[in-house]
C-alpha positions in Angstrom: -12.5 -12.5 1.8 -9.3 -10.7 1.1 -7.2 -7.8 0.6 -7.5 -5.7 -2.3 -5.1 -2.7 -3.1 -5.6 -0.1 -5.5 -2.7 2.1 -6.8 -3.1 5.7 -7.8 -1.0 8.3 -9.1 -1.0 12.0 -9.6 -3.1 12.3 -6.7 -4.3 16.3 -6.1 -7.1 17.6 -3.9 -10.5 17.5 -5.4 -11.8 21.1 -6.5 -13.8 22.7 -3.8 -17.0 22.3 -5.6 -16.2 18.6 -4.8 -15.3 18.7 -1.0 -18.4 20.9 -1.1 -20.4 18.2 -1.7 -18.6 15.3 0.2 -18.3 17.3 3.1 -22.0 17.4 3.4 -23.0 13.9 2.5 -24.0 11.3 5.1 -21.7 8.8 3.4 -18.9 10.6 2.0 -16.7 8.2 0.9 -19.7 6.6 -0.7 -20.6 10.2 -3.0 -16.8 10.4 -3.2 -17.0 7.4 -5.1 -19.7 8.4 -7.2 -18.3 11.2 -7.9 -15.2 10.1 -8.9 -12.9 10.8 -6.3 -11.4 9.2 -3.4 -11.2 9.9 0.5 -8.0 7.9 1.6 -8.6 5.8 4.8 -6.1 6.4 7.2 -5.3 3.9 9.7 -4.5 5.3 12.9 -2.9 2.6 14.2 -0.3 3.0 11.7 0.7 6.7 12.0 2.9 8.0 9.5 1.9 5.7 6.5 -0.2 8.7 5.4 2.5 10.7 4.8 1.6 13.1 2.2 -2.2 12.4 2.7 -4.8 15.3 4.4 -6.9 13.5 6.4 -10.7 13.9 5.1 -9.7 15.3 1.9 -11.4 13.8 -1.3 -8.5 13.4 -4.0 -8.2 13.3 -7.7 -6.2 11.1 -9.5 -5.3 9.7 -12.8 -7.6 7.3 -14.5 -5.0 4.5 -14.4 -4.8 2.9 -11.7 -3.1 -0.6 -10.9 -5.8 -3.0 -8.8 -4.2 -6.3 -7.2 -5.8 -8.8 -4.8 -5.0 -11.9 -2.7 -6.2 -13.9 0.0 -5.4 -12.5 3.5 -3.6 -15.5 4.1 -1.6 -15.5 0.9 -0.9 -12.0 1.5 0.5 -12.7 5.1 2.6 -15.7 3.9 4.1 -13.4 1.1 4.6 -10.8 3.8 6.7 -13.3 6.1 8.8 -14.3 3.1 9.4 -10.6 2.0 10.8 -10.2 5.7 12.6 -13.1 5.6 14.4 -11.9 2.1 15.1 -9.0 3.9 16.9 -10.6 6.7 13.9 -10.7 9.3 14.2 -14.7 10.8 10.6 -14.3 12.7 8.4 -11.8 11.3 5.8 -12.5 14.3 8.7 -11.8 16.8 9.6 -8.9 14.8 5.8 -7.3 15.0 6.4 -7.0 18.6 9.1 -4.7 18.6 9.8 -3.7 14.7 12.7 -2.2 13.6 11.8 0.6 10.9 14.7 0.8 9.4 14.8 -2.6 8.1 13.8 -2.5 4.2 10.0 -2.3 3.6 9.2 -2.1 7.2 6.5 0.5 6.5 4.7 -2.3 4.6 5.8 -5.3 6.2 4.4 -3.8 9.6 1.2 -2.3 8.3 -2.4 -3.4 8.1 -3.3 -6.7 6.3 -6.9 -5.1 5.5 -7.6 -1.4 5.3 -5.7 1.7 5.0 -3.5 3.8 2.9 0.1 4.3 2.3 1.0 8.0 1.3 3.3 9.6 -1.1 5.8 10.0 0.8 6.1 6.2 2.1 5.3 4.9 -1.7 8.3 6.7 -3.1 10.2 4.9 -0.2 8.9 1.7 -0.7 9.4 1.8 -4.7 13.0 2.8 -3.9 12.9 -0.7 -2.0 11.3 -2.8 -4.8 13.5 -1.6 -7.3 16.8 -1.9 -5.1 15.7 -5.8 -4.2 14.4 -6.5 -7.7 17.4 -8.5 -8.7 17.7 -10.2 -5.1 13.7 -11.2 -5.4 14.3 -13.0 -8.7 16.7 -15.5 -7.7 15.1 -15.7 -4.1 13.6 -18.8 -3.1 11.7 -18.2 0.2 11.3 -21.4 3.1 7.5 -20.8 3.6 6.0 -19.7 0.1 6.7 -21.6 -3.7 9.3 -19.2 -5.5 7.2 -18.5 -8.1 4.5 -17.5 -6.3 6.6 -15.0 -4.1 7.8 -13.8 -7.5 4.9 -13.2 -8.9 3.4 -11.1 -5.7 6.6 -9.2 -5.6 6.3 -8.1 -9.2 2.5 -6.7 -8.8 3.3 -5.0 -5.5 6.6 -3.4 -7.3 4.7 -2.2 -10.2 2.0 -0.8 -7.8 4.3 1.5 -5.9 6.4 2.2 -8.7 2.8 3.7 -10.1 2.2 5.4 -6.6 5.5 6.5 -6.7 4.3 9.6 -8.8 2.6 11.5 -6.1 0.1 8.9 -5.9 -1.0 6.8 -2.7 -1.9 2.9 -2.5 -5.0 2.3 -0.8 -5.8 -1.3 1.6 -9.2 -2.1 1.1 
């Protein structure tokens, strides 16, 4: 078991006839999947992360997606290392009262299992990944092998850059 993400770009509400079929379905997400569209799952524990996504609406996206996955443990160690790189000494303590002005805060303080980061958040995160890329390439984390950190940084950077084009990143 682990965390998988899918980054979509150029998301737009699906056509009305598709929305109608999905709205009457017993299992709307399964029907959406069968029809080639996505209903982003909004994690209500992290309000605002879905910014730019309308709840319950199915979206069509470009066919090209970026998919990535890693174990929950690996993701959390990587996320902790990312936090350390931007100055968070102890992420567990930071979680108790997160400073949302810290770079990557919307990623750091988000679920490690499911939910969606909407287009507005993805653009901000893509900008942070770009801004911090040079430092990440040289960064040696305390809790993780440097090459592992850099490889995952590059993967997540690519995912958010992709989704920054009016898309979203879905955790599942």
